[in-house]
C-alpha positions as semicolon CSV with decimal commas, in nm:
position;residue;x (nm);y (nm);z (nm)
1;M;4,667;1,600;-1,420
2;A;4,659;1,215;-1,604
3;H;4,344;1,030;-1,555
4;S;4,405;0,647;-1,525
5;T;4,151;0,412;-1,650
6;S;4,246;0,107;-1,451
7;L;3,867;-0,058;-1,448
8;V;3,786;-0,260;-1,764
9;L;3,673;-0,016;-2,042
10;V;3,363;-0,101;-2,300
11;T;3,471;0,035;-2,665
12;I;3,317;0,417;-2,761
13;V;3,159;0,252;-3,054
14;A;2,920;0,006;-2,772
15;Y;2,841;0,295;-2,568
16;L;2,756;0,492;-2,887
17;L;2,469;0,250;-2,973
18;P;2,198;0,175;-2,809
19;R;2,205;-0,069;-2,533
20;V;1,868;-0,171;-2,468
21;S;1,541;-0,240;-2,739
22;A;1,213;-0,251;-2,639
23;A;0,960;-0,381;-2,856
24;G;0,736;-0,092;-3,011
25;S;1,001;0,204;-2,932
26;T;0,902;0,508;-3,055
27;S;1,274;0,637;-3,034
28;Y;1,276;0,928;-3,325
29;N;1,689;0,910;-3,334
30;G;1,734;0,490;-3,130
31;L;1,843;0,666;-2,804
32;A;1,650;0,648;-2,471
33;R;1,538;0,315;-2,471
34;T;1,560;0,324;-2,159
35;P;1,604;0,649;-1,931
36;Q;1,917;0,844;-1,934
37;M;2,131;0,800;-1,630
38;G;2,421;1,011;-1,562
39;W;2,596;1,319;-1,389
40;D;2,526;1,679;-1,436
41;N;2,691;2,010;-1,247
42;W;2,450;2,206;-1,176
43;N;2,213;2,137;-0,929
44;G;2,281;2,270;-0,530
45;A;2,415;2,563;-0,685
46;S;2,221;2,871;-0,740
47;W;2,171;2,953;-1,123
48;T;2,369;3,293;-1,106
49;C;2,724;3,251;-1,185
50;P;2,993;3,372;-0,981
51;S;3,083;3,642;-1,164
52;K;2,727;3,769;-1,111
53;G;2,715;3,756;-0,738
54;M;2,647;3,351;-0,707
55;N;2,758;3,218;-0,369
56;H;2,866;2,915;-0,359
57;T;2,747;2,672;-0,068
58;A;3,076;2,543;0,035
59;D;2,936;2,365;0,388
60;R;2,723;2,170;0,180
61;N;2,804;1,891;-0,074
62;V;2,665;2,039;-0,379
63;A;2,729;2,023;-0,710
64;Y;2,953;2,299;-0,899
65;G;2,701;2,559;-1,093
66;C;2,869;2,811;-1,320
67;D;3,176;2,687;-1,097
68;I;3,323;2,491;-1,337
69;D;3,682;2,403;-1,558
70;A;3,817;2,119;-1,797
71;G;3,988;1,942;-1,428
72;T;3,700;1,926;-1,243
73;L;3,498;1,781;-1,518
74;L;3,743;1,503;-1,560
75;D;3,809;1,454;-1,218
76;T;3,445;1,379;-1,193
77;A;3,410;1,140;-1,465
78;Q;3,727;0,936;-1,337
79;K;3,500;0,903;-0,992
80;M;3,242;0,752;-1,179
81;V;3,446;0,497;-1,318
82;D;3,650;0,409;-1,012
83;F;3,362;0,423;-0,818
84;G;3,143;0,192;-1,069
85;L;2,895;0,447;-1,164
86;R;2,963;0,431;-1,478
87;D;2,908;0,031;-1,500
88;L;2,615;0,083;-1,336
89;G;2,471;0,287;-1,629
90;Y;2,538;0,640;-1,486
91;Q;2,705;0,705;-1,834
92;Y;2,624;1,080;-1,919
93;V;2,880;1,315;-1,798
94;I;2,699;1,665;-1,875
95;L;2,864;2,035;-1,855
96;D;2,601;2,294;-1,782
97;D;2,575;2,638;-1,825
98;C;2,866;2,884;-1,817
99;W;3,113;2,701;-2,027
100;S;3,154;2,954;-2,314
101;D;3,260;3,284;-2,355
102;M;3,015;3,587;-2,347
103;Q;3,073;3,621;-2,717
104;R;3,030;3,426;-3,046
105;S;3,348;3,432;-3,231
106;D;3,379;3,612;-3,572
107;N;3,232;3,350;-3,784
108;G;2,893;3,308;-3,521
109;S;3,036;3,010;-3,364
110;L;3,006;2,899;-3,010
111;V;3,379;2,946;-2,809
112;A;3,440;2,794;-2,481
113;N;3,606;2,968;-2,207
114;S;3,980;2,947;-2,247
115;T;4,045;3,006;-1,858
116;K;3,771;2,737;-1,780
117;F;3,879;2,465;-2,089
118;P;4,221;2,555;-2,238
119;N;4,238;2,293;-2,469
120;G;3,893;2,336;-2,584
121;I;3,591;2,136;-2,555
122;K;3,695;1,815;-2,836
123;A;3,990;1,796;-2,624
124;V;3,733;1,711;-2,243
125;A;3,503;1,559;-2,496
126;D;3,752;1,296;-2,596
127;E;3,939;1,228;-2,288
128;I;3,596;1,131;-2,157
129;H;3,530;0,908;-2,420
130;S;3,835;0,755;-2,355
131;M;3,713;0,647;-2,008
132;G;3,373;0,437;-2,141
133;L;3,155;0,746;-2,110
134;L;2,932;0,980;-2,278
135;F;2,941;1,385;-2,303
136;G;2,693;1,606;-2,282
137;M;2,671;1,975;-2,311
138;Y;2,395;2,279;-2,252
139;S;2,238;2,524;-2,452
140;S;1,910;2,722;-2,450
141;A;1,628;2,767;-2,709
142;G;1,650;3,133;-2,698
143;L;1,834;3,459;-2,725
144;Y;2,053;3,359;-2,386
145;T;2,167;3,072;-2,146
146;C;1,938;3,113;-1,836
147;A;2,331;3,248;-1,698
148;Q;2,322;3,482;-1,960
149;Y;2,581;3,322;-2,219
150;P;2,517;3,317;-2,575
151;A;2,244;3,070;-2,658
152;S;2,073;2,882;-2,988
153;L;1,761;3,072;-3,108
154;G;1,853;3,118;-3,463
155;H;2,169;2,948;-3,499
156;E;2,040;2,566;-3,456
157;E;2,240;2,453;-3,749
158;Q;2,547;2,632;-3,658
159;D;2,540;2,501;-3,301
160;A;2,439;2,172;-3,361
161;Q;2,715;2,096;-3,622
162;T;2,954;2,264;-3,334
163;F;2,861;2,004;-3,108
164;A;2,877;1,730;-3,336
165;D;3,214;1,802;-3,444
166;W;3,336;1,845;-3,071
167;G;3,239;1,499;-2,989
168;V;2,891;1,579;-2,773
169;D;2,681;1,311;-2,714
170;Y;2,395;1,468;-2,524
171;L;2,261;1,813;-2,537
172;K;2,030;1,967;-2,226
173;Y;1,857;2,230;-2,439
174;D;1,687;2,515;-2,168
175;N;1,435;2,758;-2,244
176;C;1,567;3,095;-2,085
177;F;1,540;3,434;-2,330
178;N;1,294;3,255;-2,552
179;Q;1,183;3,557;-2,709
180;G;0,801;3,509;-2,627
181;Q;0,797;3,200;-2,861
182;E;0,583;2,982;-2,633
183;G;0,152;3,008;-2,538
184;T;0,096;2,744;-2,742
185;S;0,200;2,376;-2,795
186;Q;0,295;2,447;-3,163
187;L;0,520;2,753;-3,102
188;T;0,709;2,584;-2,849
189;F;0,694;2,247;-3,043
190;N;0,876;2,498;-3,352
191;R;1,124;2,632;-3,196
192;Y;1,272;2,291;-3,012
193;N;1,215;2,072;-3,341
194;A;1,421;2,309;-3,494
195;M;1,726;2,223;-3,264
196;S;1,603;1,871;-3,261
197;E;1,595;1,840;-3,736
198;A;1,970;1,999;-3,659
199;L;2,071;1,753;-3,431
200;N;1,940;1,490;-3,711
201;K;2,075;1,667;-3,944
202;T;2,488;1,657;-3,836
203;G;2,453;1,264;-3,856
204;R;2,565;1,238;-3,490
205;P;2,397;1,030;-3,242
206;I;2,254;1,314;-3,028
207;F;2,030;1,227;-2,703
208;Y;1,823;1,526;-2,711
209;S;1,705;1,641;-2,357
210;M;1,444;1,939;-2,357
211;C;1,438;2,168;-2,081
212;N;1,133;2,388;-2,085
213;W;0,980;2,311;-1,756
214;G;0,664;2,217;-1,875
215;R;0,591;2,533;-2,037
216;D;0,282;2,380;-2,307
217;Y;0,213;2,032;-2,259
218;P;0,528;1,890;-2,409
219;W;0,435;1,553;-2,286
220;N;0,181;1,582;-2,549
221;W;0,389;1,619;-2,820
222;A;0,764;1,582;-2,777
223;Q;0,785;1,213;-2,801
224;T;0,866;1,241;-3,221
225;M;1,158;1,514;-3,179
226;A;1,291;1,500;-2,866
227;N;1,474;1,183;-2,581
228;S;1,313;1,356;-2,280
229;W;1,164;1,662;-2,134
230;R;1,133;1,840;-1,823
231;M;0,771;1,858;-1,700
232;S;0,792;2,073;-1,420
233;G;0,979;2,401;-1,256
234;D;1,336;2,343;-1,121
235;V;1,368;2,096;-0,780
236;Y;1,521;2,195;-0,528
237;D;1,679;2,006;-0,230
238;S;1,363;1,970;0,027
239;F;1,111;1,721;0,046
240;D;0,791;1,899;0,062
241;R;0,878;2,246;0,195
242;P;0,625;2,455;-0,018
243;D;0,814;2,832;-0,184
244;D;0,577;3,099;-0,377
245;R;0,837;3,047;-0,614
246;C;0,692;2,720;-0,725
247;P;0,346;2,837;-0,698
248;C;0,169;2,525;-0,912
249;T;0,100;2,206;-0,762
250;T;-0,066;2,035;-1,097
251;Y;0,089;2,000;-1,442
252;D;-0,174;2,261;-1,600
253;C;0,125;2,537;-1,521
254;P;0,164;2,852;-1,653
255;L;0,466;2,937;-1,436
256;P;0,675;2,689;-1,404
257;G;0,891;2,826;-1,172
258;F;1,195;2,691;-0,899
259;H;1,258;2,583;-0,610
260;C;1,023;2,302;-0,642
261;S;1,017;2,047;-0,343
262;I;1,015;1,625;-0,417
263;M;0,666;1,605;-0,354
264;N;0,496;1,892;-0,555
265;I;0,721;1,760;-0,870
266;I;0,593;1,379;-0,794
267;G;0,248;1,522;-0,771
268;K;0,278;1,707;-1,093
269;A;0,385;1,393;-1,241
270;A;0,125;1,154;-1,137
271;P;-0,164;1,236;-1,412
272;I;0,087;1,193;-1,670
273;V;0,332;0,940;-1,604
274;D;0,210;0,738;-1,879
275;K;0,349;0,994;-2,141
276;G;0,644;0,834;-2,094
277;Q;0,756;0,525;-2,287
278;P;1,080;0,439;-2,461
279;G;1,264;0,691;-2,667
280;G;1,100;0,942;-2,447
281;W;1,067;1,046;-2,095
282;N;0,928;1,242;-1,846
283;D;1,192;1,409;-1,705
284;L;1,133;1,519;-1,316
285;D;1,466;1,717;-1,303
286;A;1,804;1,590;-1,168
287;L;1,852;1,385;-0,831
288;E;1,889;1,635;-0,475
289;V;2,063;1,276;-0,314
290;G;2,351;1,394;-0,147
291;N;2,339;1,765;-0,140
292;G;2,274;1,806;0,256
293;G;1,856;1,921;0,202
294;M;1,684;1,578;0,360
295;S;1,759;1,313;0,553
296;D;1,815;0,977;0,459
297;D;1,461;0,837;0,441
298;E;1,367;1,105;0,264
299;Y;1,643;1,082;-0,038
300;K;1,556;0,728;-0,043
301;A;1,165;0,775;-0,163
302;H;1,316;1,086;-0,384
303;F;1,573;0,803;-0,549
304;S;1,288;0,546;-0,506
305;M;0,987;0,739;-0,692
306;W;1,227;0,909;-0,990
307;A;1,308;0,527;-1,073
308;M;0,936;0,438;-1,031
309;I;0,810;0,659;-1,263
310;K;1,055;0,612;-1,527
311;S;1,273;0,970;-1,481
312;P;1,624;0,999;-1,554
313;L;1,830;0,900;-1,325
314;I;2,123;1,254;-1,357
315;I;2,283;1,249;-1,018
316;G;2,327;1,660;-0,908
317;T;2,593;1,615;-0,618
318;N;2,921;1,631;-0,567
319;I;3,021;1,296;-0,667
320;P;3,401;1,330;-0,524
321;K;3,281;1,417;-0,242
322;M;2,967;1,221;-0,204
323;T;2,918;1,039;0,157
324;A;2,921;0,658;0,192
325;S;2,527;0,657;0,262
326;T;2,466;0,886;-0,074
327;Y;2,665;0,616;-0,238
328;S;2,465;0,362;-0,144
329;I;2,159;0,492;-0,238
330;L;2,247;0,576;-0,612
331;T;2,452;0,249;-0,689
332;N;2,135;0,047;-0,518
333;P;2,125;-0,157;-0,802
334;A;1,784;-0,368;-0,761
335;V;1,601;0,020;-0,764
336;I;1,780;0,117;-1,062
337;A;1,664;-0,214;-1,232
338;I;1,321;-0,053;-1,205
339;N;1,387;0,226;-1,352
340;Q;1,615;0,064;-1,661
341;D;1,330;-0,220;-1,681
342;S;1,317;-0,288;-2,042
343;A;0,917;-0,293;-2,087
344;G;1,001;0,143;-2,038
345;T;0,643;0,131;-1,802
346;P;0,612;0,417;-1,550
347;A;0,430;0,414;-1,228
348;Y;0,125;0,488;-1,219
349;R;-0,042;0,634;-0,866
350;V;-0,381;0,393;-0,724
351;W;-0,422;0,587;-0,420
352;N;-0,357;0,909;-0,260
353;R;-0,470;0,976;0,080
354;D;-0,428;1,232;0,410
355;A;-0,206;1,196;0,654
356;E;-0,090;1,371;0,911
357;V;0,052;1,732;0,817
358;D;0,442;1,804;0,950
359;A;0,565;2,153;0,990
360;Y;0,512;2,270;0,663
361;G;0,115;2,195;0,681
362;Q;0,233;1,895;0,401
363;G;0,121;1,504;0,425
364;S;-0,018;1,228;0,265
365;Q;0,017;0,843;0,161
366;S;0,024;0,680;-0,174
367;L;0,058;0,362;-0,336
368;W;0,232;0,361;-0,686
369;V;0,206;0,007;-0,916
370;A;0,453;-0,058;-1,233
371;S;0,416;-0,373;-1,441
372;L;0,759;-0,490;-1,539
373;S;0,929;-0,727;-1,772
374;G;0,856;-1,080;-1,758
375;G;0,569;-1,052;-1,564
376;D;0,700;-0,909;-1,272
377;Y;0,558;-0,565;-1,073
378;A;0,710;-0,261;-0,872
379;I;0,502;-0,121;-0,605
380;A;0,621;0,137;-0,351
381;L;0,407;0,272;-0,062
382;L;0,506;0,662;-0,005
383;N;0,448;0,768;0,309
384;A;0,458;1,139;0,304
385;G;0,294;1,219;0,606
386;N;0,459;1,322;0,978
387;T;0,476;1,002;1,145
388;S;0,631;0,593;1,095
389;M;0,293;0,461;0,980
390;E;0,170;0,109;0,839
391;L;0,054;0,110;0,504
392;N;-0,175;-0,124;0,298
393;A;-0,204;-0,270;-0,041
394;T;-0,431;-0,499;-0,161
395;L;-0,390;-0,693;-0,442
396;E;-0,696;-0,600;-0,532
397;E;-0,542;-0,260;-0,531
398;I;-0,192;-0,289;-0,676
399;F;-0,385;-0,513;-1,005
400;I;-0,691;-0,278;-1,015
401;D;-0,603;-0,172;-1,403
402;K;-0,596;-0,536;-1,521
403;A;-0,963;-0,571;-1,339
404;T;-1,095;-0,294;-1,475
405;T;-0,970;-0,287;-1,852
406;G;-1,067;-0,616;-1,930
407;G;-0,766;-0,772;-1,835
408;G;-0,877;-1,059;-1,670
409;A;-1,148;-1,194;-1,909
410;T;-0,886;-1,157;-2,218
411;T;-0,585;-1,340;-2,027
412;G;-0,750;-1,582;-1,764
413;A;-0,748;-1,564;-1,407
414;L;-0,714;-1,211;-1,251
415;P;-0,330;-1,153;-1,075
416;S;-0,496;-1,072;-0,750
417;S;-0,572;-1,460;-0,737
418;S;-0,260;-1,559;-0,736
419;G;-0,028;-1,594;-0,471
420;W;0,318;-1,343;-0,527
421;N;0,659;-1,349;-0,358
422;I;0,776;-1,042;-0,214
423;Y;1,117;-0,857;-0,258
424;D;1,229;-0,542;-0,071
425;L;1,429;-0,345;-0,295
426;W;1,627;-0,170;0,005
427;A;1,694;-0,478;0,189
428;N;2,016;-0,563;0,024
429;R;2,118;-0,179;0,027
430;M;2,510;-0,114;0,064
431;D;2,630;-0,082;0,435
432;D;2,852;0,195;0,490
433;V;3,202;0,001;0,530
434;T;3,169;-0,112;0,211
435;A;3,091;0,195;0,059
436;N;3,361;0,355;0,276
437;S;3,629;0,130;0,120
438;I;3,550;0,217;-0,207
439;L;3,491;0,602;-0,210
440;Q;3,841;0,595;-0,019
441;G;3,999;0,388;-0,304
442;N;4,031;0,061;-0,092
443;A;3,833;-0,155;-0,347
444;T;3,745;-0,184;-0,632
445;V;3,408;-0,225;-0,773
446;N;3,420;-0,410;-1,103
447;G;3,640;-0,779;-1,046
448;T;3,967;-0,658;-0,879
449;I;3,870;-0,733;-0,537
450;M;3,504;-0,767;-0,499
451;D;3,333;-1,005;-0,760
452;T;3,015;-0,892;-0,878
453;S;2,880;-1,191;-1,005
454;N;2,685;-1,336;-0,690
455;S;2,694;-0,976;-0,484
456;T;2,355;-0,879;-0,300
457;M;2,440;-0,555;-0,340
458;L;2,697;-0,443;-0,618
459;Y;2,640;-0,506;-1,039
460;N;2,798;-0,406;-1,338
461;A;2,564;-0,334;-1,639
462;T;2,838;-0,343;-1,850
463;E;2,893;-0,730;-1,815
464;I;2,540;-0,861;-1,769
465;A;2,231;-0,605;-1,899
466;Y;1,971;-0,515;-1,642
467;A;1,697;-0,691;-1,839
468;D;1,944;-1,038;-1,899
469;G;2,044;-1,013;-1,500
470;V;1,678;-0,998;-1,436
471;K;1,608;-1,278;-1,628
472;M;1,903;-1,484;-1,457
473;N;1,769;-1,399;-1,111
474;H;2,063;-1,160;-0,994
475;T;2,002;-1,084;-0,653
476;A;2,171;-0,744;-0,657
477;L;1,860;-0,690;-0,851
478;L;1,560;-0,873;-0,727
479;G;1,621;-0,759;-0,348
480;A;1,598;-0,968;-0,060
481;K;1,267;-1,221;-0,053
482;T;1,093;-1,087;0,224
483;G;0,766;-1,300;0,233
484;S;0,492;-1,393;0,040
485;V;0,123;-1,267;0,023
486;P;-0,152;-1,520;-0,110
487;P;-0,449;-1,436;-0,337
488;M;-0,656;-1,185;-0,238
489;G;-0,434;-1,073;0,002
490;T;-0,238;-0,795;0,148
491;I;0,070;-0,658;0,182
492;S;0,145;-0,437;0,512
493;A;0,451;-0,261;0,595
494;M;0,549;-0,045;0,862
495;V;0,721;0,327;0,646
496;P;0,901;0,564;0,826
497;R;0,822;0,945;0,809
498;H;0,856;1,062;0,471
499;G;1,013;0,713;0,384
500;I;0,909;0,471;0,121
501;A;0,882;0,100;0,137
502;M;0,944;-0,058;-0,255
503;Y;0,872;-0,412;-0,361
504;R;0,915;-0,669;-0,673
505;L;0,617;-0,903;-0,666
506;R;0,677;-1,261;-0,869
507;K;0,429;-1,399;-0,918
508;Q;0,420;-1,738;-0,716
509;E;0,357;-2,079;-0,844
510;G;0,023;-2,245;-0,670
511;A;0,108;-2,143;-0,291
512;S;-0,081;-2,105;-0,044
513;M;-0,028;-1,869;0,249
514;K;-0,206;-1,676;0,513
515;K;-0,446;-1,418;0,444
516;R;-0,230;-1,105;0,549
517;D;0,177;-1,113;0,554
518;E;0,351;-0,881;0,759
519;L;0,676;-0,770;0,628
């Protein structure tokens, strides 16, 4: 099958180099200056392969799990180009588990399944690179992968060189069948560091994504040998339903499990958000947006919180079958700009309060704040309660860190004593007509029919980096100005059940308004 590359391509070399610099970055390999973005084929499917009893859920728009081959991978990559996802920053196409034969070759090398990949992995990587995308693969720091294919424990140097020879740009490295080599931070560090050193030894820039589910507190030690680390058990497509297979509700978890809800993972991340930084990020797991288990408001909240906390944004749904509503969430440039902000500062939770509980006995409301480059701030009012409600955030609460850490004494007046313009980051969400036009191939995103230069809902980060676009006040990145809040004032918003209100705040110059501004 031919895969056209009709849209503007960026050279492979440019994509292989870090595109955003961040002052003070501790990246051990020069990558991940901002959280990675891309697509992985796994989410939405059982972890068991079809040959071992997986029932693929045909009536939901899930990704592929083990049911993956070269054609599906390349078709998805082409849609990422056609739909403008690549040019928003979704650059990694990640091939997950079940890609290999069940045995290594006579010389000990990993071998691709010849039925799924008849021309081999390198041919797939080359074609993905020709589209201006980067290629990722999967293995595990154990004897077997989670689906019981050969893995890389004890074969780190050989497998790393194989990946490099194939043109791999990203490695997702799992934690199954690890021979009991965990239980202390040192044991787990040593096991994962072996692959880190092997990847570096190849001389090829390969993004290293640790997937050890938060075991042995990787946020305390992984920054010097990995670009991201999973901090929880596996996500599933539920907003807040508890599941015994995900038994922990805090980051200090001896059994990470799986079937962890969105709110479960957010709660675990709250105490450790500061551990993410340019070069190394807390990974809250791949996105479930579009897989059919949540409402539109819940998916918006899910995507917004992953962006605020600076988690990787890895799409986990079937891209060629995306709906307009899924597309308009995943392509909101104003929210993505928060995730990709060059300051690299994750949002932290200012307060967390009880709210009316839902059918699962869950209910809360919370305020999250992130400082951004250029003096802006982002705030999220998250309503995980069972009814729509008005949520309020005072400037004193939003800028509590400045008041309690001596910020005001060293820099003059506290931010809460200034007025701030308020920009709604969801107000310019793409309408279904435009989204469907793009998905049906009746429009292009990058310049042929639609000009992104002045658009409120389209953006091309390969033409103008997010940091530059914010400095230029690009409307697609700022959101819609909906009001202002005066000094010492309060921001109020009506937030839907299991929903979110998300704003960028920009300091006003000298304006004075009423004490309370409704949005």
